NUBAZA-285419 format. One record per residue: chain; x, y, z of N, C-alpha, C in turn; residue in one letter; residue number from 1. Coordinates in steps of 0.2 Angstrom, whole numbers, plus 2048, in hexadecimal, padded with zeros to 3 digits. Example, Ala and Ser with C-alpha at 12.3 -4.5 7.8 and 13.67 -1.06 7.14 Angstrom:
<atoms>
ATOM   chain   n_x   n_y   n_z   ca_x   ca_y   ca_z   c_x   c_y   c_z   resn   resi
ATOM       A   842   7E4   827    83E    7EA    827   842   7F0   827      a      1
ATOM       A   840   7F5   823    844    7FB    824   840   800   827      s      2
</atoms>
This chain:
<atoms>
ATOM   chain   n_x   n_y   n_z   ca_x   ca_y   ca_z   c_x   c_y   c_z   resn   resi
ATOM       A   13F   F12   27D    142    F17    282   13E   F1D   281      m      1
ATOM       A   13C   F20   287    138    F26    287   13C   F2C   283      r      2
ATOM       A   138   F30   27E    13C    F35    27B   140   F3A   27F      p      3
ATOM       A   13C   F3C   285    140    F41    289   146   F3E   28C      i      4
ATOM       A   146   F37   28D    14C    F34    290   152   F34   28B      i      5
ATOM       A   150   F32   285    154    F32    27F   158   F39   27E      l      6
ATOM       A   153   F3E   27E    156    F44    27D   15B   F46   282      a      7
ATOM       A   159   F45   289    15E    F46    28E   164   F43   28E      a      8
ATOM       A   164   F3C   28B    16A    F38    28B   16F   F3B   285      m      9
ATOM       A   16C   F3E   280    170    F41    27B   174   F47   27E      l     10
ATOM       A   172   F4A   284    176    F4F    287   17C   F4D   28A      l     11
ATOM       A   17D   F46   28B    183    F44    28F   189   F45   28B      l     12
ATOM       A   18F   F46   28E    195    F47    28B   197   F40   288      p     13
ATOM       A   199   F3F   282    19A    F38    27F   1A1   F36   27F      t     14
ATOM       A   1A6   F3B   280    1AD    F39    27F   1AF   F34   284      v     15
ATOM       A   1AC   F34   28A    1AE    F30    28F   1AB   F29   28F      g     16
ATOM       A   1A6   F28   28B    1A1    F22    28B   1A4   F1D   286      l     17
ATOM       A   1A7   F1F   280    1A9    F1B    27B   1AE   F15   27D      a     18
ATOM       A   1B2   F17   282    1B7    F12    284   1B5   F0E   28B      q     19
ATOM       A   1AE   F0F   28D    1AC    F0B    292   1AC   F04   291      q     20
ATOM       A   1AE   F00   296    1AF    EF8    295   1A9   EF5   293      p     21
ATOM       A   1A9   EF1   28E    1A3    EED    28C   1A3   EE6   28F      t     22
ATOM       A   19E   EE5   293    19D    EDF    297   197   EDC   295      v     23
ATOM       A   197   ED6   293    191    ED2    291   18C   ED2   297      p     24
ATOM       A   185   ED2   296    180    ED2    29B   181   ECB   29E      t     25
ATOM       A   182   ECB   2A5    182    EC5    2A9   17C   EC1   2A7      p     26
ATOM       A   17C   EBA   2A8    176    EB6    2A7   171   EB7   2AC      q     27
ATOM       A   16B   EB9   2AA    166    EB9    2AF   160   EB5   2AD      m     28
ATOM       A   15B   EB4   2B1    155    EB1    2AF   152   EB6   2AB      d     29
ATOM       A   14F   EB4   2A5    14C    EB8    2A0   147   EBD   2A3      p     30
ATOM       A   143   EBA   2A8    13D    EBE    2AB   140   EC3   2B0      e     31
ATOM       A   146   EC1   2B3    149    EC6    2B8   14C   ECC   2B4      h     32
ATOM       A   14F   ECA   2AE    152    ECF    2AA   14D   ED4   2A7      q     33
ATOM       A   148   ED1   2A5    142    ED5    2A3   140   EDA   2A8      q     34
ATOM       A   13F   ED7   2AE    13C    EDB    2B4   142   EE1   2B5      a     35
ATOM       A   148   EDF   2B5    14D    EE4    2B6   14D   EEA   2B1      l     36
ATOM       A   14D   EE8   2AB    14D    EED    2A6   146   EF1   2A6      r     37
ATOM       A   141   EEE   2A8    13B    EF2    2A9   13C   EF7   2AF      q     38
ATOM       A   13F   EF5   2B4    141    EFA    2BA   145   EFF   2B8      a     39
ATOM       A   14A   EFE   2B4    14F    F03    2B1   14C   F08   2AD      i     40
ATOM       A   147   F05   2A9    143    F0A    2A4   13D   F0D   2A7      g     41
ATOM       A   13C   F0C   2AE    136    F0E    2B1   135   F16   2B0      s     42
ATOM       A   12F   F18   2AE    12E    F1F    2AD   12E   F23   2B4      p     43
ATOM       A   12E   F20   2B9    12F    F23    2C0   136   F26   2C1      t     44
ATOM       A   13B   F23   2BD    142    F25    2BF   143   F2D   2BC      r     45
ATOM       A   147   F30   2C0    148    F37    2BE   14D   F38   2B8      s     46
ATOM       A   14C   F3D   2B4    150    F3D    2AE   157   F3E   2AF      i     47
ATOM       A   159   F42   2B5    160    F43    2B7   163   F3D   2B9      t     48
ATOM       A   15F   F38   2BB    162    F32    2BD   163   F2D   2B7      n     49
ATOM       A   15E   F2D   2B3    15E    F29    2AD   164   F2A   2A8      v     50
ATOM       A   166   F31   2A8    16C    F33    2A3   172   F30   2A6      v     51
ATOM       A   172   F2E   2AC    179    F2B    2AF   179   F24   2AE      r     52
ATOM       A   174   F21   2AB    175    F19    2AA   17B   F17   2A6      d     53
ATOM       A   17D   F1C   2A2    183    F1A    29E   189   F19   2A2      a     54
ATOM       A   189   F1D   2A8    18F    F1C    2AC   18E   F17   2B1      y     55
ATOM       A   188   F16   2B3    187    F12    2B9   185   F0A   2B7      r     56
ATOM       A   183   F09   2B1    182    F03    2AF   17D   EFE   2B3      n     57
ATOM       A   177   F01   2B5    173    EFD    2BA   171   EF6   2B8      p     58
ATOM       A   170   EF5   2B2    16E    EEE    2B0   174   EE9   2B1      e     59
ATOM       A   17A   EEB   2AE    17F    EE6    2AF   181   EE6   2B7      h     60
ATOM       A   181   EEB   2BA    183    EEB    2C1   17E   EE7   2C5      t     61
ATOM       A   178   EE8   2C5    173    EE4    2C9   173   EDD   2C7      l     62
ATOM       A   174   EDB   2C0    174    ED4    2BE   17B   ED1   2C1      a     63
ATOM       A   180   ED5   2C1    186    ED2    2C4   185   ED1   2CC      f     64
ATOM       A   182   ED5   2CF    180    ED4    2D6   17B   ECE   2D7      f     65
ATOM       A   178   ECC   2D2    174    EC6    2D2   16D   EC8   2D6      r     66
ATOM       A   16B   ECE   2D5    165    ED0    2D9   15F   ECD   2D5      v     67
ATOM       A   15B   ECA   2D9    155    EC7    2D6   14E   ECA   2D9      e     68
ATOM       A   149   ECA   2D5    143    ECE    2D7   140   ECC   2DE      p     69
ATOM       A   141   EC6   2E0    13E    EC3    2E6   143   EC5   2EC      q     70
ATOM       A   149   EC8   2EB    14D    EC9    2F0   14B   ECE   2F5      h     71
ATOM       A   14E   ECE   2FB    14E    ED3    300   155   ED7   2FF      t     72
ATOM       A   155   EDD   2FD    15B    EE1    2FC   15C   EE7   300      v     73
ATOM       A   162   EE7   303    163    EED    307   168   EF2   303      v     74
ATOM       A   165   EF8   302    16A    EFD    2FF   16D   F01   304      e     75
ATOM       A   173   F01   305    176    F05    30A   178   F0C   308      a     76
ATOM       A   176   F11   30C    177    F18    30B   175   F1A   303      w     77
ATOM       A   16E   F19   302    16C    F1A    2FB   16C   F22   2F8      p     78
ATOM       A   16E   F26   2FD    16F    F2D    2FB   168   F30   2F8      g     79
ATOM       A   168   F32   2F2    162    F35    2EF   15E   F30   2EC      g     80
ATOM       A   160   F2A   2EC    15C    F24    2E9   15D   F22   2E2      g     81
ATOM       A   163   F23   2DF    164    F22    2D8   162   F1A   2D7      w     82
ATOM       A   165   F16   2DB    164    F0F    2DA   15D   F0D   2DD      y     83
ATOM       A   15A   F11   2E2    154    F0F    2E4   14F   F10   2DF      t     84
ATOM       A   14F   F14   2DA    14A    F15    2D5   14A   F0F   2D1      e     85
ATOM       A   14F   F0B   2D1    14F    F05    2CD   14D   EFF   2D1      i     86
ATOM       A   150   EFE   2D7    14F    EF9    2DB   148   EF8   2DE      l     87
ATOM       A   145   EFE   2DF    13E    EFE    2E2   139   EFB   2DD      a     88
ATOM       A   138   EFD   2D7    134    EF9    2D3   136   EF2   2D1      p     89
ATOM       A   13C   EF1   2D1    13F    EEA    2CF   13D   EE5   2D5      y     90
ATOM       A   13D   EE7   2DB    13B    EE3    2E1   134   EE4   2E3      l     91
ATOM       A   130   EE8   2E0    12A    EEA    2E3   125   EE4   2E4      e     92
ATOM       A   125   EE0   2DF    11F    EDA    2DF   121   ED4   2E4      e     93
ATOM       A   128   ED2   2E3    129    ECC    2E7   12E   ECD   2EC      e     94
ATOM       A   132   ED2   2EC    138    ED3    2F0   137   ED9   2F5      g     95
ATOM       A   13C   EDB   2F8    13C    EE1    2FD   142   EE5   2FC      k     96
ATOM       A   142   EEB   2FD    147    EF0    2FD   148   EF4   303      l     97
ATOM       A   14D   EF3   307    14F    EF7    30D   154   EFC   30B      i     98
ATOM       A   152   F02   30D    157    F08    30C   15A   F09   312      a     99
ATOM       A   161   F07   313    164    F09    319   167   F10   319      a    100
ATOM       A   164   F15   31B    166    F1C    319   169   F1F   31F      h    101
ATOM       A   16A   F26   31F    16E    F29    324   16A   F29   32A      f    102
ATOM       A   16D   F2A   330    16A    F2B    336   166   F32   337      d    103
ATOM       A   160   F32   338    15C    F38    339   15F   F3C   33F      p    104
ATOM       A   162   F39   343    165    F3D    349   16C   F3F   347      e    105
ATOM       A   16F   F3E   341    175    F40    33F   177   F47   341      s    106
ATOM       A   17D   F49   343    17F    F50    344   181   F53   33E      t    107
ATOM       A   182   F50   338    183    F52    332   17D   F55   32E      a    108
ATOM       A   17D   F5B   32C    177    F5E    329   176   F5B   322      d    109
ATOM       A   17B   F59   31F    17B    F56    318   177   F4F   319      y    110
ATOM       A   179   F4B   31E    176    F45    31F   16E   F45   320      q    111
ATOM       A   16C   F4A   325    165    F4B    327   161   F4D   321      r    112
ATOM       A   164   F52   31D    161    F55    317   160   F50   312      q    113
ATOM       A   165   F4B   311    165    F46    30C   15F   F41   30D      s    114
ATOM       A   15F   F3F   314    15A    F3B    316   153   F3E   315      l    115
ATOM       A   152   F44   317    14C    F47    316   14A   F47   30E      e    116
ATOM       A   14E   F49   30A    14D    F49    303   14B   F42   300      s    117
ATOM       A   14E   F3D   303    14D    F36    301   146   F34   303      f    118
ATOM       A   144   F36   309    13E    F34    30C   138   F38   308      e    119
ATOM       A   13A   F3E   306    135    F41    302   134   F3E   2FB      k    120
ATOM       A   139   F3B   2F8    139    F38    2F2   135   F31   2F3      k    121
ATOM       A   135   F2E   2F8    131    F28    2F9   12A   F2A   2FA      l    122
ATOM       A   128   F30   2FC    121    F32    2FD   11E   F33   2F6      d    123
ATOM       A   122   F34   2F1    11F    F36    2EA   11B   F30   2E8      d    124
ATOM       A   114   F31   2E7    10F    F2C    2E5   111   F29   2DE      p    125
ATOM       A   115   F2D   2DA    116    F2B    2D3   11C   F25   2D3      r    126
ATOM       A   11F   F24   2D9    124    F1F    2D9   122   F19   2DB      g    127
ATOM       A   127   F14   2DC    125    F0D    2DE   128   F0C   2E5      n    128
ATOM       A   127   F11   2E9    12B    F11    2F0   126   F0F   2F6      y    129
ATOM       A   120   F0D   2F5    11C    F0C    2FB   11E   F06   2FF      e    130
ATOM       A   122   F01   2FC    124    EFB    300   12B   EFC   302      h    131
ATOM       A   12F   F02   301    136    F02    303   136   F04   30B      v    132
ATOM       A   13A   F00   30E    13B    F01    315   142   F05   316      e    133
ATOM       A   141   F0A   31A    147    F0E    31C   14A   F0C   323      v    134
ATOM       A   150   F0B   323    153    F09    329   15A   F0E   32A      t    135
ATOM       A   15E   F0D   32F    163    F11    330   16A   F0D   330      v    136
ATOM       A   16F   F10   32C    175    F0E    32C   17A   F13   330      l    137
ATOM       A   17C   F12   336    180    F17    339   186   F13   33D      n    138
ATOM       A   189   F16   341    18F    F12    344   18E   F10   34B      y    139
ATOM       A   187   F0F   34D    185    F0C    353   185   F05   352      d    140
ATOM       A   189   F01   356    189    EF9    355   183   EF6   356      p    141
ATOM       A   17E   EF9   35A    178    EF7    35C   172   EF8   358      d    142
ATOM       A   174   EFC   352    16E    EFE    34D   16F   EFA   347      t    143
ATOM       A   16C   EF4   346    16C    EF0    340   169   EF4   33A      p    144
ATOM       A   16B   EF2   334    169    EF5    32E   162   EF1   32B      i    145
ATOM       A   162   EEB   32E    15C    EE6    32C   15C   EE1   331      a    146
ATOM       A   157   EDD   332    156    ED7    336   15C   ED3   334      e    147
ATOM       A   160   ED0   33A    165    ECC    338   163   EC6   334      p    148
ATOM       A   167   EC4   32F    166    EBF    32A   160   EBF   326      g    149
ATOM       A   15E   EC5   325    158    EC6    321   159   EC8   319      s    150
ATOM       A   15F   ECA   318    160    ECD    311   163   EC8   30C      a    151
ATOM       A   161   EC8   306    164    EC4    301   16A   EC8   2FE      d    152
ATOM       A   16A   ECF   2FE    16F    ED3    2FB   16F   ED9   2FF      r    153
ATOM       A   176   EDC   300    177    EE2    302   17B   EE6   2FD      v    154
ATOM       A   179   EEC   2FB    17C    EEF    2F5   17E   EF6   2F8      l    155
ATOM       A   184   EF8   2F6    187    EFF    2F7   18A   F02   2F1      t    156
ATOM       A   188   F08   2F0    18B    F0B    2EA   18F   F12   2EC      f    157
ATOM       A   195   F12   2EB    19A    F17    2EC   199   F1A   2F3      r    158
ATOM       A   19A   F16   2F8    199    F18    2FF   19F   F17   303      n    159
ATOM       A   1A3   F12   301    1A9    F10    305   1AD   F15   308      v    160
ATOM       A   1AF   F1A   303    1B3    F1F    305   1B0   F24   30B      h    161
ATOM       A   1AA   F24   30B    1A6    F28    310   1A7   F24   317      n    162
ATOM       A   1A7   F1E   317    1A8    F1A    31D   1AF   F1B   31F      w    163
ATOM       A   1B4   F1A   31B    1BB    F1B    31C   1BC   F22   31F      l    164
ATOM       A   1B9   F27   31D    1BA    F2E    320   1B8   F2E   327      a    165
ATOM       A   1B3   F2A   329    1B1    F2A    330   1B6   F26   334      a    166
ATOM       A   1BA   F21   331    1BF    F1D    335   1BF   F16   333      g    167
ATOM       A   1C4   F13   334    1C5    F0C    332   1C0   F07   337      m    168
ATOM       A   1BF   F09   33D    1BB    F05    341   1B4   F06   33F      d    169
ATOM       A   1B2   F0C   33D    1AB    F0D    33A   1AA   F09   334      e    170
ATOM       A   1AF   F09   330    1AE    F05    329   1AE   EFE   32B      s    171
ATOM       A   1B1   EFB   32F    1B1    EF4    331   1AA   EF3   334      r    172
ATOM       A   1A7   EF7   338    1A1    EF6    33B   19B   EF6   335      l    173
ATOM       A   19C   EFA   330    197    EFA    32B   197   EF4   327      v    174
ATOM       A   19D   EF1   326    19D    EEB    322   19B   EE5   327      f    175
ATOM       A   19C   EE5   32D    199    EE0    332   191   EE1   332      s    176
ATOM       A   18E   EE7   331    187    EE7    331   184   EE4   32A      k    177
ATOM       A   188   EE5   325    186    EE2    31F   186   EDA   320      f    178
ATOM       A   18B   ED8   323    18C    ED0    324   186   ECE   328      h    179
ATOM       A   184   ED2   32D    17F    ED0    332   178   ED0   32F      a    180
ATOM       A   177   ED4   32A    170    ED5    327   16F   ECF   322      a    181
ATOM       A   174   ECC   31F    174    EC8    31A   172   EC0   31C      l    182
ATOM       A   16E   EBD   318    16D    EB6    319   174   EB2   318      k    183
ATOM       A   174   EAC   31B    17A    EA8    319   17B   EA7   311      p    184
ATOM       A   180   EA9   30E    181    EA8    307   17F   EAF   303      g    185
ATOM       A   17C   EB3   307    17A    EBA    304   180   EBE   301      g    186
ATOM       A   17E   EC3   2FD    184    EC6    2FA   184   ECD   2FB      m    187
ATOM       A   18A   ED0   2FB    18B    ED7    2FB   18E   EDA   2F5      l    188
ATOM       A   18B   EDF   2F2    18D    EE2    2EC   190   EE9   2ED      g    189
ATOM       A   196   EEA   2EB    199    EF1    2EC   19B   EF4   2E6      v    190
ATOM       A   199   EFA   2E5    19C    EFE    2E0   1A0   F04   2E3      v    191
ATOM       A   1A6   F05   2E1    1AA    F0B    2E5   1AF   F0E   2E0      e    192
ATOM       A   1B0   F14   2E1    1B5    F18    2DD   1BC   F14   2DE      h    193
ATOM       A   1C0   F12   2D9    1C5    F0E    2D9   1CC   F12   2D9      q    194
ATOM       A   1D0   F11   2DF    1D6    F14    2DF   1DC   F10   2DC      a    195
ATOM       A   1E1   F13   2DA    1E7    F0F    2D8   1EA   F0A   2DE      q    196
ATOM       A   1EC   F04   2DC    1EF    F00    2E1   1F4   F04   2E5      p    197
ATOM       A   1F4   F03   2EC    1FA    F06    2F0   1F8   F0D   2F2      g    198
ATOM       A   1F2   F0F   2F0    1F0    F16    2F3   1F0   F16   2FA      t    199
ATOM       A   1F2   F1B   2FE    1F2    F1B    305   1EB   F1D   307      e    200
ATOM       A   1E9   F1B   30D    1E2    F1C    310   1E1   F23   310      l    201
ATOM       A   1E5   F28   312    1E4    F2F    313   1E2   F31   30C      e    202
ATOM       A   1E5   F2F   307    1E4    F31    300   1DD   F2F   2FE      q    203
ATOM       A   1DB   F29   300    1D5    F26    2FE   1CF   F2A   301      m    204
ATOM       A   1D0   F2C   307    1CB    F30    30A   1CA   F37   307      i    205
ATOM       A   1D0   F3A   305    1D0    F41    302   1CE   F41   2FB      e    206
ATOM       A   1CF   F3B   2F7    1CD    F3B    2F0   1C7   F38   2EF      s    207
ATOM       A   1C4   F34   2F3    1BE    F30    2F2   1BF   F29   2EF      g    208
ATOM       A   1C5   F28   2EC    1C7    F22    2E9   1CA   F1D   2EE      y    209
ATOM       A   1C8   F17   2EE    1CA    F12    2F2   1CD   F0C   2EF      v    210
ATOM       A   1D2   F08   2F2    1D5    F03    2EE   1D0   EFD   2EF      t    211
ATOM       A   1D0   EF8   2EA    1CC    EF2    2EA   1CF   EEE   2F0      q    212
ATOM       A   1D5   EEE   2F1    1D8    EEA    2F7   1D5   EEC   2FD      q    213
ATOM       A   1D4   EF2   2FF    1D1    EF4    305   1CA   EF2   306      l    214
ATOM       A   1C6   EF3   300    1BF    EF1    301   1BF   EE9   302      v    215
ATOM       A   1C3   EE6   2FE    1C3    EDE    2FF   1C5   EDC   306      t    216
ATOM       A   1CA   EE0   309    1CC    EDE    310   1C7   EE0   315      e    217
ATOM       A   1C3   EE5   314    1BD    EE7    319   1B8   EE2   318      l    218
ATOM       A   1B6   EE0   312    1B1    EDA    311   1B3   ED4   314      a    219
ATOM       A   1B9   ED2   313    1BC    ECB    315   1BC   ECB   31D      e    220
ATOM       A   1BE   ED1   320    1BF    ED1    327   1B8   ED0   32A      e    221
ATOM       A   1B3   ED3   327    1AC    ED2    329   1A9   ECB   328      a    222
ATOM       A   1AC   EC7   324    1AA    EC0    323   1A7   EBF   31C      g    223
ATOM       A   1A9   EC3   318    1A7    EC2    311   1AD   EBE   30D      f    224
ATOM       A   1AB   EBB   307    1B0    EB9    302   1AF   EBC   2FC      e    225
ATOM       A   1B4   EBE   2F8    1B3    EC1    2F1   1B1   EBC   2EC      l    226
ATOM       A   1AB   EBE   2E9    1A8    EB9    2E4   1AC   EBB   2DD      v    227
ATOM       A   1AC   EC2   2DC    1AF    EC4    2D6   1AE   ECB   2D4      g    228
ATOM       A   1B0   ECE   2CF    1B0    ED5    2CD   1AE   ED5   2C6      s    229
ATOM       A   1AC   EDB   2C4    1AA    EDC    2BD   1AD   EE3   2BB      t    230
ATOM       A   1B0   EE4   2B5    1B2    EEB    2B3   1AD   EF0   2B0      p    231
ATOM       A   1A6   EEE   2B1    1A1    EF1    2AE   1A1   EF9   2B0      v    232
ATOM       A   1A3   EFB   2B6    1A3    F02    2B8   1AA   F05   2B8      n    233
ATOM       A   1AE   F02   2B4    1B5    F05    2B4   1B5   F0A   2AF      q    234
ATOM       A   1B9   F0F   2B0    1BA    F15    2AB   1C2   F16   2AA      n    235
ATOM       A   1C5   F13   2A5    1CC    F14    2A4   1CE   F1B   2A3      p    236
ATOM       A   1CA   F1F   2A1    1CC    F26    2A0   1CC   F2A   2A6      q    237
ATOM       A   1CA   F27   2AC    1CB    F2B    2B2   1D2   F2A   2B5      d    238
ATOM       A   1D6   F30   2B5    1DD    F30    2B8   1DD   F30   2BF      t    239
ATOM       A   1D8   F31   2C3    1D7    F31    2CA   1DC   F36   2CD      k    240
ATOM       A   1DE   F3B   2CA    1E3    F40    2CD   1E0   F47   2CD      d    241
ATOM       A   1DA   F47   2CE    1D6    F4E    2CD   1D7   F52   2D3      h    242
ATOM       A   1D7   F59   2D2    1D8    F5D    2D8   1D3   F5D   2DE      p    243
ATOM       A   1CD   F5B   2DC    1C8    F5A    2E1   1C6   F53   2E2      e    244
ATOM       A   1CA   F4E   2E0    1C9    F47    2E1   1C3   F45   2DC      g    245
ATOM       A   1C0   F40   2DE    1BA    F3D    2DA   1B5   F42   2D9      v    246
ATOM       A   1B4   F47   2DD    1AF    F4C    2DD   1B0   F52   2D7      w    247
ATOM       A   1B6   F51   2D4    1B8    F55    2CF   1B4   F53   2C8      t    248
ATOM       A   1B3   F4D   2C8    1AF    F4A    2C2   1A8   F4B   2C3      l    249
ATOM       A   1A4   F4A   2BD    19D    F4A    2BE   19B   F44   2C2      p    250
ATOM       A   195   F44   2C5    190    F4A    2C5   191   F50   2C9      p    251
ATOM       A   196   F4F   2CE    197    F55    2D3   19B   F5B   2CF      t    252
ATOM       A   1A0   F5A   2CB    1A3    F5F    2C8   1A5   F65   2CD      l    253
ATOM       A   1A9   F63   2D2    1AA    F68    2D7   1AD   F6E   2D5      k    254
ATOM       A   1B1   F6E   2D0    1B5    F74    2CD   1B1   F79   2C9      l    255
ATOM       A   1AA   F77   2C8    1A6    F7B    2C4   1A8   F7B   2BD      g    256
ATOM       A   1A9   F81   2BA    1AA    F82    2B3   1B2   F81   2B2      d    257
ATOM       A   1B6   F80   2B7    1BD    F7F    2B6   1BE   F78   2B3      e    258
ATOM       A   1C1   F78   2AC    1C3    F72    2A9   1BC   F6D   2A8      n    259
ATOM       A   1B7   F70   2A8    1B0    F6C    2A9   1B0   F68   2A3      r    260
ATOM       A   1B2   F6A   29D    1B1    F66    297   1B6   F60   297      t    261
ATOM       A   1BC   F61   29A    1C0    F5B    29B   1BD   F56   29F      s    262
ATOM       A   1BA   F58   2A5    1B8    F53    2AA   1B2   F50   2A7      y    263
ATOM       A   1AE   F54   2A4    1A8    F50    2A1   1AA   F4B   29C      l    264
ATOM       A   1AF   F4C   298    1B2    F48    293   1B4   F41   297      a    265
ATOM       A   1B7   F42   29C    1B9    F3C    2A0   1B3   F38   2A2      i    266
ATOM       A   1AE   F3B   2A5    1A8    F38    2A7   1A9   F36   2AF      g    267
ATOM       A   1A5   F32   2B1    1A5    F31    2B8   1AB   F2C   2BA      e    268
ATOM       A   1AC   F2B   2C0    1B2    F28    2C3   1B3   F21   2C1      s    269
ATOM       A   1B9   F1F   2C1    1BB    F17    2C0   1B8   F14   2C6      d    270
ATOM       A   1B5   F0E   2C6    1B2    F0B    2CB   1B3   F04   2CB      r    271
ATOM       A   1B4   F01   2D1    1B4    EFA    2D2   1AD   EF7   2D3      m    272
ATOM       A   1AC   EF1   2D1    1A5    EEE    2D2   1A6   EE7   2D5      t    273
ATOM       A   1A5   EE6   2DB    1A7    EE0    2DF   1A1   EDC   2E2      l    274
ATOM       A   1A2   ED6   2E2    19C    ED2    2E5   19F   ECD   2EA      l    275
ATOM       A   19D   ECD   2F0    19F    EC9    2F5   199   EC4   2F8      f    276
ATOM       A   19B   EBF   2FB    196    EBA    2FE   197   EB9   305      r    277
ATOM       A   192   EB9   309    192    EB8    310   194   EB1   311      k    278
ATOM       A   19A   EB0   315    19C    EA9    316   197   EA5   31B      k    279
</atoms>
């Protein structure tokens, strides 16, 4: 491990990490596992992203999603590119990464600025991004995220609550686009902030926490079947009753210095990690 990364990781709050679920590494082809570990350890990753590995568990998560180096992978709404930094070098030699990002014509300033920052990131010659294809994920039914039936995997990390905020019809459309992009038997991997069972839709939108039942219903309605789940990204210390919802916790820490130590001790949110297969 690079010394500078090790030093940065020592700055992480450790109270919330000790009780993180321990999940054995899923069985992978040894060469694939080595390639994934090399991508996670790539010197092109930003230090601020590396220090969050303890909460996001990229090796276990991508192994659970059965992502292989020769796959065509669509990453939905990659934001600043946290997972892009890992997927790009992992898929660079044999596979393909498609980043289905925000619409450049979006009326939301945040979305346009996020896309611009992401594209600037891809222009960095120090990265492994020259083969990354950028497409659009919006609510236009005539705009596909990839060629129909071309993808082996579609992955989305902490985005479902955003689609719910746009509306149930919009959320259904997004999942149908995932289904359309995948090959027969292709898989959809979902990581999302996990709400308590029975949470009302309005509260999900307000808090950012979504029930596993609703995610599963959206996927099944689009033509997926649930393959399984893993507790690797769960955080039992997250009480999910914070004044600013999930954004109270790191990395956002929306309340600033108010109870900051307590929220750092909790760590990042409790998350479901689900794998679906296209029927």
